[in-house]
C-alpha positions as CSV (number, residue, x, y, z in Angstrom):
1,M,43.9,23.6,58.2
2,K,44.7,24.0,54.6
3,Q,41.8,26.6,53.3
4,S,43.6,28.8,56.1
5,I,46.8,28.3,55.5
6,T,45.1,29.1,51.5
7,L,43.5,32.6,52.9
8,K,46.6,33.4,54.8
9,S,48.5,32.8,51.1
10,V,46.0,35.2,49.4
11,M,46.0,37.9,52.4
12,T,49.7,38.2,52.2
13,F,49.9,38.3,48.3
14,F,46.8,40.8,48.1
15,L,49.2,42.8,50.8
16,C,51.7,42.7,48.7
17,I,50.1,43.9,46.0
18,C,48.3,46.9,47.5
19,L,52.3,47.7,48.6
20,Q,53.5,47.7,45.3
21,A,51.3,50.5,44.0
22,K,51.8,52.4,46.6
23,M,55.5,52.2,46.2
24,N,54.5,53.5,42.1
25,L,55.5,50.1,41.0
26,M,52.6,49.7,38.4
27,D,53.7,47.3,36.0
28,D,54.9,45.0,39.1
29,F,51.8,45.7,40.6
30,E,49.3,45.3,37.8
31,T,51.0,41.7,36.9
32,S,50.9,40.5,40.6
33,L,46.9,41.3,40.6
34,Q,46.7,39.8,37.2
35,V,48.2,36.6,38.5
36,L,46.0,36.3,41.4
37,R,43.1,37.1,39.6
38,G,43.7,34.9,36.7
39,F,44.8,35.8,33.4
40,E,41.7,35.9,31.7
41,T,40.1,38.2,34.1
42,D,39.7,41.7,33.5
43,I,41.1,44.0,36.3
44,T,40.9,47.0,34.9
45,A,38.4,48.5,37.2
46,E,40.0,47.0,40.1
47,V,43.6,48.1,38.9
48,N,42.0,51.6,38.3
49,D,40.1,51.1,42.4
50,I,43.7,50.3,43.9
51,K,45.3,53.6,42.1
52,R,42.7,56.3,43.5
53,A,42.7,54.8,46.9
54,V,46.7,55.2,46.9
55,E,46.0,58.5,45.5
56,S,43.8,59.5,47.8
57,A,46.0,58.4,50.8
58,N,48.9,60.0,49.4
59,K,46.8,63.1,49.4
60,K,46.3,62.7,53.2
61,A,49.6,61.6,53.9
62,T,50.9,65.4,52.9
63,V,51.6,67.8,55.2
64,R,53.8,70.5,55.1
65,F,56.0,70.7,58.1
66,Q,55.5,75.0,58.9
67,E,51.7,72.5,59.1
68,L,53.1,71.1,62.0
69,N,52.5,74.1,64.3
70,Q,49.0,74.2,64.0
71,K,47.1,73.5,67.0
72,K,45.3,70.2,66.0
73,Y,49.0,68.6,65.2
74,R,50.6,70.1,67.6
75,T,49.3,68.9,70.6
76,P,49.1,65.1,69.4
77,L,52.6,65.3,68.6
78,L,54.0,66.7,71.8
79,I,51.8,63.9,73.9
80,G,52.9,61.4,71.3
81,T,56.6,62.5,71.1
82,G,57.0,63.2,74.7
83,L,55.5,60.2,76.5
84,L,58.3,58.4,74.5
85,V,60.8,60.7,75.4
86,L,60.0,60.5,78.9
87,Q,60.1,56.4,78.6
88,N,63.2,56.4,78.5
89,L,64.1,59.4,80.3
90,C,62.7,57.5,83.5
91,G,65.8,55.9,83.4
92,I,64.5,52.1,82.0
93,N,67.5,51.3,79.9
94,G,70.5,52.1,82.0
95,I,69.0,50.3,84.8
96,L,68.2,47.2,83.0
97,F,71.9,47.6,81.3
98,Y,73.3,47.8,84.0
99,A,71.5,45.7,86.5
100,S,74.5,43.4,87.6
101,R,76.7,46.5,88.8
102,I,73.9,48.2,90.6
103,F,73.4,45.0,92.6
104,R,76.8,44.3,93.2
105,A,76.6,48.0,94.6
106,A,73.8,47.3,96.9
107,G,75.6,44.5,98.5
108,F,74.6,41.6,96.6
109,T,77.1,38.8,95.9
110,N,75.2,36.7,92.9
111,S,74.2,39.9,91.3
112,D,73.6,38.4,87.8
113,L,70.9,35.8,89.3
114,A,69.2,38.8,90.7
115,T,69.3,40.8,86.8
116,C,67.6,37.6,85.2
117,A,64.8,37.7,87.9
118,L,64.4,40.8,87.5
119,G,64.1,40.2,83.3
120,A,61.6,37.2,84.1
121,I,59.5,39.7,86.0
122,Q,59.8,42.3,83.3
123,V,58.0,39.8,81.0
124,L,55.4,38.7,83.5
125,A,54.5,42.0,84.3
126,T,53.8,43.5,80.5
127,G,51.9,39.9,79.8
128,V,49.5,41.4,82.9
129,T,49.4,44.7,81.6
130,T,47.7,43.1,78.4
131,S,44.9,41.8,80.1
132,L,44.0,45.7,82.2
133,L,44.3,47.7,79.2
134,D,40.7,47.3,78.2
135,K,39.3,47.1,82.1
136,A,41.7,50.5,84.0
137,G,41.9,52.1,80.4
138,R,45.5,53.7,79.2
139,R,45.2,56.8,80.7
140,M,44.8,55.3,84.0
141,L,48.0,53.1,84.1
142,L,50.1,55.7,82.9
143,I,49.2,57.2,86.2
144,I,49.8,53.9,87.8
145,S,53.0,53.7,86.7
146,T,54.8,56.7,86.4
147,A,53.4,56.8,90.3
148,G,54.9,53.9,90.9
149,T,58.2,54.2,89.1
150,T,58.7,57.4,90.9
151,L,58.4,56.1,94.6
152,S,60.3,53.0,93.8
153,L,63.5,55.3,92.7
154,L,62.6,57.6,95.6
155,A,63.5,54.4,97.8
156,V,66.7,53.1,95.8
157,S,68.1,56.9,95.7
158,V,67.7,56.8,99.2
159,A,68.5,53.3,100.1
160,F,71.9,54.2,98.4
161,F,72.5,57.6,99.8
162,L,72.1,55.8,103.0
163,K,74.5,53.1,102.4
164,D,77.3,55.2,101.3
165,N,77.1,57.8,104.3
166,L,76.0,55.5,107.1
167,P,78.5,53.5,108.9
168,H,78.6,50.3,107.7
169,D,77.3,46.9,109.8
170,S,75.8,43.7,108.6
171,H,72.4,44.5,109.7
172,S,71.7,48.0,108.2
173,D,73.3,46.9,105.0
174,Y,71.1,43.9,104.8
175,I,68.1,46.4,105.1
176,L,69.1,48.5,102.7
177,S,70.1,45.6,100.6
178,M,66.5,44.6,100.5
179,V,65.2,47.9,100.1
180,S,67.1,48.2,96.9
181,L,66.4,44.8,95.5
182,V,62.3,45.3,96.7
183,A,62.5,48.6,95.0
184,L,63.8,47.6,91.8
185,V,61.4,44.8,91.3
186,A,58.4,47.4,92.3
187,Y,59.8,50.2,89.8
188,I,60.2,47.2,87.0
189,I,56.6,46.1,87.7
190,T,55.0,49.4,87.7
191,F,57.2,50.4,85.0
192,S,55.5,47.3,82.9
193,F,52.0,48.6,83.5
194,G,51.9,51.5,81.8
195,M,55.2,53.2,80.5
196,G,56.5,50.1,79.1
197,A,54.6,49.7,76.4
198,I,51.3,52.0,76.4
199,P,53.3,55.2,74.9
200,W,53.6,53.4,71.9
201,L,50.2,52.8,71.9
202,I,49.1,55.9,72.6
203,M,51.5,57.6,69.9
204,S,49.6,55.5,67.4
205,E,46.6,56.2,67.9
206,I,46.5,60.3,68.7
207,L,48.6,61.1,65.9
208,P,45.9,62.6,62.9
209,V,45.7,60.4,59.8
210,G,47.2,63.5,57.8
211,I,50.6,63.4,60.0
212,K,50.9,60.3,61.2
213,S,53.7,58.6,58.6
214,F,56.2,61.9,59.6
215,A,54.9,62.6,63.1
216,G,55.4,58.7,64.0
217,S,59.0,58.7,62.3
218,F,59.8,61.7,64.5
219,A,58.5,60.3,68.1
220,T,60.4,57.3,67.2
221,L,63.6,58.8,66.4
222,A,63.4,60.7,69.6
223,N,62.3,57.5,71.4
224,M,65.8,55.7,69.9
225,L,68.0,58.8,70.8
226,T,66.3,59.2,74.1
227,S,67.1,55.3,75.1
228,F,70.8,56.0,73.5
229,G,72.0,59.0,75.9
230,V,70.4,57.2,78.7
231,T,72.2,53.8,78.1
232,M,75.5,56.0,77.2
233,T,75.4,58.1,80.6
234,A,74.0,55.4,82.7
235,N,77.3,53.9,83.1
236,L,79.0,57.5,83.7
237,L,76.6,58.3,86.3
238,L,76.3,55.6,88.3
239,S,80.6,55.9,89.3
240,W,79.4,59.7,90.1
241,S,76.8,58.6,92.6
242,A,74.3,55.7,92.4
243,G,71.9,57.6,94.6
244,G,72.7,60.8,92.6
245,T,71.6,58.7,89.2
246,F,68.3,57.2,90.6
247,A,67.5,60.8,92.6
248,S,67.9,61.9,88.3
249,Y,65.6,59.4,87.1
250,M,62.8,60.0,89.8
251,V,62.7,63.7,89.1
252,V,62.3,62.6,85.6
253,S,59.7,60.2,86.5
254,A,57.6,62.6,88.8
255,F,57.4,65.3,85.5
256,A,56.3,61.8,84.0
257,L,53.3,61.8,86.1
258,V,52.4,65.4,85.7
259,F,52.8,65.4,82.1
260,V,50.6,62.6,81.9
261,I,47.8,63.9,84.4
262,L,47.7,67.2,82.5
263,W,47.8,66.6,78.5
264,V,47.2,62.4,78.1
265,P,43.3,62.4,77.3
């Protein structure tokens, strides 16, 4: 145990040294390396090796903005960014943030309990996904995920449309409420199976080394902006029409399914 802790400490310290070299903190980096190796050790050769490695990495990471239009860069950037944007436009944050309101609109009196259950199901489903990644493959899980979210959102939107337009009675209201609950649970499970985490994995794997830093930042920014947009508009859309809101999310989810089939390798 003591050896394990010591090894981790040395590895962490060495990573900090490399980070200092990457940030051009040459004096700090050489001093830290000297402390790690011992003051009587000649570190000149190792310092030069690290400097050459950092310079080589910086050259590989340098790409002009105009070069992103090249096909070898454009396609991976489109796939990586597209998945992260569609991840949010499927409505996940709007549904999770306003789950209590959605359940109240569906007719549940204890909406907070249903919301907590929904969150717990998401955690469990995400945990199961990690064990399926290598067996089923990323692309297949994404296809299953987007197909499942599309069907689930279709069921929720139909249930809300019927609830708003059919004469109210206790039996039909109960059935529609249960359909909404089951469909929302199915949505969370199928979303977690693929669209929840896999877009981030694919983005990190598909981007070439030359554009990974810039393109990764761009894709992450696009993800954050769409997440913010969905969260901010969900309340307004639900006030307009709950059924229409889920129908719009369903259309995006269906597009995501087509996108995965046609573009994701």
